[in-house]
C-alpha positions as CSV (number, residue, x, y, z in Angstrom):
1,M,-4.6,-12.7,-26.2
2,L,-2.6,-9.8,-23.6
3,R,-5.0,-8.2,-21.8
4,Y,-3.0,-5.3,-21.0
5,T,-1.6,-4.3,-24.8
6,T,0.3,-1.6,-22.8
7,M,2.5,-3.6,-21.2
8,R,6.5,-3.9,-23.6
9,L,7.1,-7.7,-24.4
10,V,10.6,-6.9,-24.4
11,R,11.1,-4.8,-20.9
12,T,7.7,-4.8,-18.7
13,L,8.3,-2.8,-15.3
14,I,6.6,-4.1,-12.6
15,G,6.2,-2.1,-9.6
16,M,5.6,-3.8,-6.3
17,V,3.0,-2.3,-3.6
18,H,4.3,-3.7,-0.4
19,L,0.9,-4.0,2.2
20,Q,1.3,-2.6,5.7
21,P,0.5,-4.8,8.0
22,L,-3.0,-6.9,7.6
23,P,-5.1,-8.3,10.5
24,G,-3.7,-11.8,12.1
25,S,-0.3,-10.3,11.9
26,P,1.5,-9.0,14.7
27,R,2.3,-5.7,14.0
28,W,-1.4,-5.4,12.5
29,Q,-2.5,-1.2,13.3
30,G,-6.1,-1.9,13.7
31,S,-6.9,0.0,10.3
32,M,-7.5,-1.9,7.0
33,A,-8.6,2.0,5.6
34,R,-5.5,3.0,6.7
35,V,-3.7,-0.2,5.1
36,I,-5.7,1.0,1.7
37,E,-4.9,5.0,1.9
38,A,-1.4,3.9,1.6
39,A,-1.3,1.3,-0.7
40,L,-3.3,3.3,-2.6
41,A,-0.4,6.3,-2.4
42,D,2.1,3.8,-3.4
43,A,0.0,2.3,-6.8
44,Q,-0.9,5.8,-7.8
45,A,3.1,6.9,-7.8
46,L,4.2,4.0,-9.2
47,V,2.0,4.5,-12.3
48,E,2.2,8.0,-12.4
49,G,6.5,7.3,-12.6
50,G,5.8,4.7,-15.3
51,I,5.6,1.1,-14.3
52,D,3.7,-1.1,-16.7
53,A,2.0,-3.2,-14.2
54,L,1.7,-3.3,-10.0
55,L,2.3,-6.4,-7.8
56,V,0.7,-6.4,-4.7
57,E,2.0,-8.0,-2.0
58,N,2.4,-8.3,2.2
59,F,5.9,-7.6,2.9
60,G,4.0,-5.7,6.6
61,D,2.9,-9.2,7.6
62,A,7.0,-9.9,8.4
63,P,7.3,-12.1,10.3
64,F,5.2,-14.6,8.7
65,A,3.6,-17.4,10.3
66,A,3.5,-20.7,9.6
67,G,1.6,-23.0,8.4
68,R,-1.3,-22.1,5.6
69,V,-1.7,-18.5,5.1
70,E,-4.8,-16.8,8.1
71,A,-7.7,-16.8,6.1
72,A,-7.2,-12.5,7.4
73,T,-5.0,-12.0,5.2
74,V,-6.2,-13.8,1.8
75,A,-8.9,-11.7,3.1
76,G,-7.3,-8.4,3.8
77,V,-5.0,-8.7,0.1
78,T,-7.6,-9.4,-1.8
79,A,-9.3,-5.8,0.1
80,V,-6.7,-3.6,-0.5
81,A,-6.8,-5.7,-4.3
82,A,-10.1,-4.9,-5.7
83,E,-9.1,-1.4,-4.4
84,I,-6.6,-1.2,-7.0
85,R,-7.7,-2.6,-9.3
86,R,-11.0,-0.6,-9.0
87,A,-7.9,2.7,-9.2
88,F,-6.1,1.5,-11.8
89,A,-7.6,-0.3,-14.1
90,E,-5.8,-0.1,-17.4
91,T,-2.7,-1.1,-15.5
92,A,-1.9,-5.2,-14.9
93,L,-2.3,-5.8,-11.2
94,G,-0.5,-9.4,-9.4
95,V,-0.8,-10.9,-6.6
96,N,2.5,-12.2,-4.3
97,V,1.1,-14.2,-0.7
98,L,4.3,-14.4,1.3
99,D,3.7,-17.1,3.8
100,D,6.9,-19.2,6.5
101,V,8.8,-20.4,3.1
102,R,9.0,-23.8,5.6
103,N,5.8,-24.4,5.0
104,P,2.9,-24.6,2.0
105,V,0.7,-21.7,0.8
106,D,-2.7,-22.9,0.3
107,R,-3.6,-22.4,-3.4
108,G,-6.9,-23.0,-3.8
109,R,-7.3,-19.7,-1.1
110,V,-3.8,-18.0,-3.2
111,E,-5.9,-18.8,-6.8
112,R,-9.6,-17.0,-5.5
113,L,-7.6,-14.0,-5.4
114,V,-6.2,-14.0,-7.7
115,A,-9.4,-14.4,-9.6
116,A,-11.0,-11.4,-7.0
117,A,-8.1,-9.3,-7.9
118,R,-8.1,-9.5,-11.2
119,R,-11.9,-8.5,-11.8
120,P,-13.1,-5.2,-13.0
C-alpha cells in the first residue's frame, strides 16, 4: 500500500536536498545546526514549489572517503533526515548516502539510517 497518497504514479517529482559537509568530511565546518538549518530551508523551498518527495544526500562530503561509510556520516545524515521528517511529515522522504564508488557501502548502516528517517 502506498503510504504517501499525494505522490503521482505516472510522474513523481523528487527534490534533492544536498547536505552541507558533515562531521568527518574534509570540508566539515563545525556546525550541525547550520547543516540542519540549510537542509530545512532547501526542503521547504522544494515542498512549496510542488515537489512530491524529498531525497536527502551527503553531497557536500565530497571527496568521499574510501572504504566503509563513517559512523559520523551516518549519524549526520540521520540527524538531518529526522529533522526533515518532523518538519515535512506528509512528504515522502528518501536517503542516499554517497561513498567512494570503488568500495562497497556498509549496507547495514544505510538500512538503519533509512529506517530511522522513515519514522514520523
